Phi, psi and omega in degrees: 000131175267195178300143180284150179279182180287138182283152175224162175219131185226130171241130188222131177227134181205152173243359182260117179306325180293325177294320178295317179299318179295321177301310182296325181296323181290338180254017174081022176245109186262090185234142168272158178227125180236096182286157175281183180296336179287353179086190187215133170235122186237130176226136179221136173241113188235138176223148178168202174214202187288346182253330188220149173215143174243139184216137167257126183240135176230126180240128173250128186104187183235148174201163169242149185214141181224134178166196179217176184226158178266356182240162167285125186234126177246119183258122182237105184289136174251337173196167181083196184229141178214098173275139182219156175206140170251192178292337186239345185218165176207167178183179181262343182070023182247125175087354181204146178291158181232131179263127174249121183267156181302141176059032176245097183304132186225139175257130174243138169237114195240143174219114177043071193250144167232130180224161172239111190247150175232135180234129181230136181289155176302315184299319180296311183296321178296317180296317180294320179300315180294326179285314185288318185263354180070025178257154177226141175058031174245104185301139178286122175225145183250146182274343184202154174274350179271149174304154183295324177215159176302323179298318179292328174297317178294323177299315178303313181299319180293322178292322176299317177299318177301315179298317180294326176299323179293328175292315181298323182278347183092350183295333184297337179289338179288126183305320181291321176295315182294321179296317179297314179295322179298316179296318179299319179294321179295314178294319180298321178301316182291333183264330185276334179248140187290122176275153169285159180100188188274106181295323181299317180296319178298316181297317179296321180296316179298316181297319180296318180294320178297318178298314179301315182299313183294319180294313181295319179298314180296321178298316180294317178302321184279337189235014183300333181282352181258165182281062178266164176234174175299325178300322178296320178295322178295319180294323177299325181270001179057050181211151175298153181301318177299324178291327176292320177301321178293321180296322177294319179299324184281338190238331183289131185299335179249016175060031178290146172278165176302323179296316180293323179294318178297320179298314181291327178295320180288325176296320177294322178296318177296321179298314179298320181289323176298322180297328184259001184281160178234104183297335178288343178266008177094006177287137181230158176300312183300318180295317180294317180301316181295321180298330180264012172093011181260102186279334183257108182300324181293316179292324176298315182299318178296315179295321181294316180295322178298323183277323190242357172084355180220160174293154179299332179294328179296320178292319182294320185257024184296000000 
């Protein structure tokens, strides 16, 4: 995952099927809409960025719809009825989320429906899969639109509710919150719905990356005050440095690289020493910064203030 894009929020209400179709077309969902004689009232509240979108959809009336999408789309019904079918599967969409994969034509027959939907781009899901499973150039394909187990279906629904709560509270607009939720949703998609290929190999890869990450993280925590490098942490975890970087991407909650983690560990060490320092005994900001590997006092001061909200001298002379 790279830097997150700019957040957007969209509220849309329509009774014209053509207006709904045009809305879907702009977001890469090419669907027709055929309302019943009772007509159609469609309302959607959507939030997201260029990689992810969360949407609450409410439909009053009945309609049928046929088409495909450019994104991985998970439809999670909260009320009403939604019968669906692809070329190989079908279901009612009641009681469990349904995965619609890109370029997979799907028929929906809907009656007074409310759903909570998640949309993830192919590029994002592919990037997360390569990071988490350690695979490269292996396209992500799913064996079914149904969750792998009922328990995983319930987990997906609970994660969707958590994500929607972050939208309601406004927290979703914060890039770090959105990045974390996007990663969680991407990993959950890969784990909750059955992928094609060897599941045991994927599980072993995830376990190996988690082990490497934990060993290297503990090594950095224990030795940040010493002249270690990321390569030393990789050796401690018995893995090449590029593989360690991938393990950090797959496991660190804020997607820090090993280099960034080591930098923050040393900044935290300097902060702790400043808290316990005595300027009357000759302790200085520059001396403490140098001991923790920060050769440029100005850059150290800027990084410290960004992390702790005050200049390092304020901490020293508190």
